C-alpha positions as CSV (number, residue, x, y, z in Angstrom):
1,M,-94.9,-33.1,-120.1
2,R,-96.7,-34.3,-116.9
3,N,-94.4,-35.9,-114.3
4,T,-95.6,-39.4,-114.0
5,F,-93.6,-40.1,-110.8
6,D,-95.8,-39.8,-107.7
7,P,-94.0,-40.7,-104.4
8,V,-97.3,-41.5,-102.7
9,D,-98.4,-44.0,-105.4
10,E,-94.9,-45.5,-105.5
11,R,-95.0,-46.1,-101.8
12,T,-98.4,-47.7,-102.0
13,V,-97.2,-50.1,-104.8
14,T,-94.1,-51.0,-102.8
15,E,-96.1,-51.8,-99.6
16,A,-98.6,-53.8,-101.7
17,R,-95.7,-55.8,-103.2
18,R,-94.3,-56.5,-99.8
19,G,-97.6,-57.9,-98.7
20,E,-98.1,-60.0,-101.8
21,N,-94.6,-61.4,-102.2
22,Y,-92.3,-62.6,-99.4
23,G,-89.4,-64.9,-99.9
24,G,-90.2,-65.2,-103.5
25,R,-93.7,-66.5,-102.9
26,S,-97.1,-64.8,-103.3
27,R,-99.6,-64.4,-100.5
28,Q,-101.7,-67.1,-102.1
29,E,-98.8,-69.6,-102.2
30,R,-98.0,-68.9,-98.6
31,A,-101.6,-69.4,-97.5
32,S,-101.7,-72.7,-99.5
33,D,-98.6,-73.9,-97.9
34,R,-99.9,-73.1,-94.4
35,R,-103.2,-75.0,-95.2
36,D,-101.2,-78.0,-96.4
37,R,-99.1,-78.0,-93.2
38,I,-102.2,-77.9,-91.1
39,L,-103.7,-80.9,-92.9
40,V,-100.4,-82.8,-92.6
41,S,-100.3,-82.1,-88.9
42,A,-103.9,-83.1,-88.5
43,L,-103.4,-86.4,-90.4
44,H,-100.7,-87.4,-88.0
45,L,-102.7,-86.3,-84.9
46,F,-106.1,-87.7,-85.9
47,G,-104.4,-90.8,-87.3
48,T,-102.7,-91.6,-83.9
49,R,-105.0,-90.2,-81.3
50,A,-108.8,-89.9,-80.5
51,Y,-110.7,-87.0,-81.8
52,E,-111.6,-85.8,-78.3
53,D,-107.9,-85.7,-77.2
54,I,-106.8,-83.2,-80.0
55,T,-107.1,-79.5,-79.8
56,V,-106.7,-76.7,-82.4
57,A,-103.5,-75.7,-80.5
58,D,-102.1,-79.2,-81.0
59,V,-102.7,-79.0,-84.7
60,C,-101.2,-75.5,-85.0
61,S,-98.1,-76.6,-83.0
62,G,-97.5,-79.5,-85.4
63,A,-98.0,-77.3,-88.4
64,K,-95.9,-74.4,-87.0
65,V,-98.7,-71.9,-87.6
66,S,-100.7,-69.6,-85.4
67,K,-104.3,-70.0,-84.6
68,R,-105.0,-66.9,-86.6
69,Y,-103.9,-68.8,-89.7
70,F,-105.8,-71.9,-88.7
71,Y,-109.1,-70.0,-88.6
72,E,-108.4,-68.5,-92.1
73,H,-108.9,-72.0,-93.5
74,F,-111.2,-73.9,-91.1
75,V,-114.2,-73.0,-88.9
76,D,-113.2,-75.4,-86.1
77,R,-111.6,-78.7,-85.3
78,A,-114.6,-80.7,-86.7
79,D,-114.4,-78.7,-90.0
80,L,-110.7,-79.6,-90.2
81,L,-111.4,-83.3,-89.6
82,W,-114.2,-83.4,-92.1
83,E,-111.9,-81.9,-94.8
84,L,-109.2,-84.3,-93.9
85,H,-111.6,-87.2,-94.1
86,R,-112.9,-86.0,-97.5
87,Q,-109.3,-86.0,-98.9
88,Q,-108.3,-89.4,-97.4
89,N,-111.5,-91.1,-98.4
90,G,-111.1,-89.8,-101.9
91,W,-107.5,-91.2,-101.9
92,L,-108.8,-94.6,-100.8
93,L,-111.6,-94.8,-103.3
94,R,-109.4,-93.8,-106.2
95,G,-107.0,-96.6,-105.3
96,V,-109.8,-99.2,-105.1
97,A,-111.2,-98.1,-108.4
98,E,-107.8,-98.5,-110.1
99,A,-107.7,-102.1,-109.0
100,A,-111.1,-103.0,-110.5
101,P,-110.6,-104.4,-114.1
102,R,-112.6,-103.2,-117.1
103,N,-114.9,-105.6,-119.0
104,A,-115.1,-108.1,-116.2
105,T,-117.1,-111.3,-116.8
106,S,-118.0,-112.0,-113.2
107,L,-118.6,-110.1,-109.9
108,E,-115.7,-111.9,-108.4
109,D,-113.4,-110.6,-111.1
110,V,-114.3,-107.1,-109.9
111,I,-114.6,-107.5,-106.1
112,R,-111.5,-109.7,-105.3
113,P,-108.8,-107.3,-106.6
114,A,-110.7,-104.3,-105.3
115,A,-110.9,-105.8,-101.8
116,G,-107.2,-106.7,-101.9
117,R,-106.3,-103.2,-102.8
118,L,-108.6,-101.7,-100.1
119,V,-107.1,-103.8,-97.3
120,G,-103.5,-103.3,-98.6
121,M,-103.8,-99.5,-98.7
122,L,-105.2,-99.4,-95.2
123,K,-102.6,-101.7,-93.8
124,A,-99.8,-99.6,-95.4
125,N,-101.3,-96.4,-94.1
126,P,-102.6,-96.8,-90.6
127,E,-102.9,-93.1,-89.9
128,R,-105.1,-92.6,-92.9
129,A,-107.1,-95.7,-91.9
130,Q,-107.8,-94.3,-88.5
131,V,-109.0,-90.9,-89.9
132,I,-111.3,-92.6,-92.4
133,Y,-112.8,-95.3,-90.2
134,L,-112.3,-94.5,-86.5
135,N,-112.4,-90.7,-85.9
136,V,-114.9,-89.4,-88.4
137,P,-117.6,-92.0,-87.7
138,R,-118.2,-90.1,-84.4
139,M,-119.7,-87.3,-86.6
140,E,-122.8,-89.4,-87.3
141,T,-124.8,-87.2,-89.6
142,R,-121.9,-86.6,-91.9
143,R,-120.9,-90.3,-91.7
144,R,-124.3,-91.2,-93.2
145,G,-123.6,-88.9,-96.1
146,V,-120.2,-90.6,-96.6
147,L,-121.9,-94.0,-96.7
148,R,-124.3,-92.8,-99.4
149,E,-121.4,-91.4,-101.4
150,D,-119.4,-94.6,-101.1
151,A,-122.5,-96.7,-102.2
152,Q,-122.8,-94.4,-105.3
153,F,-119.0,-94.9,-105.9
154,F,-119.5,-98.7,-105.7
155,A,-122.3,-98.5,-108.3
156,R,-120.1,-96.5,-110.7
157,M,-117.2,-98.9,-110.3
158,L,-119.5,-101.8,-111.1
159,R,-121.0,-100.1,-114.1
160,Q,-117.5,-99.3,-115.5
161,A,-116.2,-102.8,-114.8
162,T,-119.2,-104.8,-116.1
163,G,-120.8,-102.5,-118.6
164,R,-124.1,-103.3,-117.0
165,P,-126.7,-100.9,-115.6
166,I,-126.6,-100.6,-111.8
167,T,-129.7,-98.7,-111.0
168,G,-132.9,-98.9,-109.0
169,L,-134.0,-98.3,-105.4
170,R,-133.5,-102.0,-104.4
171,I,-129.9,-101.9,-105.6
172,E,-129.2,-98.5,-104.1
173,R,-130.4,-99.8,-100.7
174,L,-128.4,-103.1,-100.9
175,L,-125.3,-101.1,-101.8
176,L,-125.8,-98.8,-98.9
177,A,-126.2,-101.7,-96.5
178,L,-123.1,-103.3,-98.1
179,V,-120.8,-100.3,-97.6
180,A,-122.1,-99.9,-94.0
181,G,-121.2,-103.5,-93.3
182,L,-117.8,-103.2,-94.9
183,S,-117.1,-100.2,-92.7
184,E,-118.0,-102.1,-89.6
185,M,-115.7,-105.0,-90.6
186,I,-112.8,-102.6,-91.2
187,I,-113.5,-100.7,-87.9
188,D,-113.4,-104.0,-86.0
189,W,-110.1,-104.9,-87.7
190,L,-108.6,-101.5,-86.9
191,T,-109.7,-101.5,-83.2
192,H,-108.1,-104.9,-82.8
193,G,-104.8,-103.6,-84.0
194,M,-105.1,-104.9,-87.6
195,K,-104.8,-108.5,-86.3
196,G,-104.9,-111.3,-88.8
197,E,-103.5,-111.5,-92.4
198,T,-104.6,-108.8,-94.8
199,D,-105.4,-111.6,-97.3
200,E,-107.9,-113.1,-94.8
201,L,-109.7,-109.8,-94.3
202,A,-109.8,-109.2,-98.1
203,E,-111.3,-112.6,-98.5
204,H,-114.0,-111.9,-95.9
205,I,-114.8,-108.6,-97.7
206,T,-115.0,-110.4,-101.0
207,E,-117.4,-113.0,-99.6
208,L,-119.7,-110.3,-98.1
209,C,-119.6,-108.3,-101.4
210,L,-120.4,-111.3,-103.5
211,A,-123.2,-112.5,-101.2
212,V,-124.9,-109.1,-101.4
213,L,-124.2,-108.3,-105.1
214,K,-125.2,-111.6,-106.5
215,A,-128.7,-110.9,-105.2
216,A,-128.7,-107.4,-106.6
217,V,-126.6,-107.0,-109.7
218,P,-127.6,-108.4,-113.1
219,I,-124.3,-110.1,-114.2
């Protein structure tokens, strides 16, 4: 019978296992944890300071990882901020969508609760608000892409809430102008320290949305 024990193969397997598993976690799990820590650190930094004042070293220090691990996940600081913005903007849009009722009978029934949820989420999460509305807009080309995505999100939300078709070049352009205007309203609010009652801002957002949508949406 052939001796199946090969000390060279056994040593190779042992070394591989050491690399794949450490502290009861796989290589993939450890990498995912480092990536999450980098994003948490970045959220705090970009949510409290200006983009230009933050370095990769600052992010790594907060995440307790080396630059080597940072560059395993992100190309550079801008790439990190863009991924962070994508996550935070998705969080915000999901929350707004949840507030919009189904089978609404008027635009106001859709917009008013959505605006209230939008402002409430931003007020309760100022770091996320700064990432979404203050730091990323400096990346102008990508910001335009985000505005288009937000306009498309708005159209989907209205379709689901009203059951009516929200299509056509005219509507697309009006929705694009609307989300750009909403962004500027929120940026102004944030740069003035979130002054004023949230209900007041939500009402202003509602008024703008209704003024634009009543001219665009068949409901």
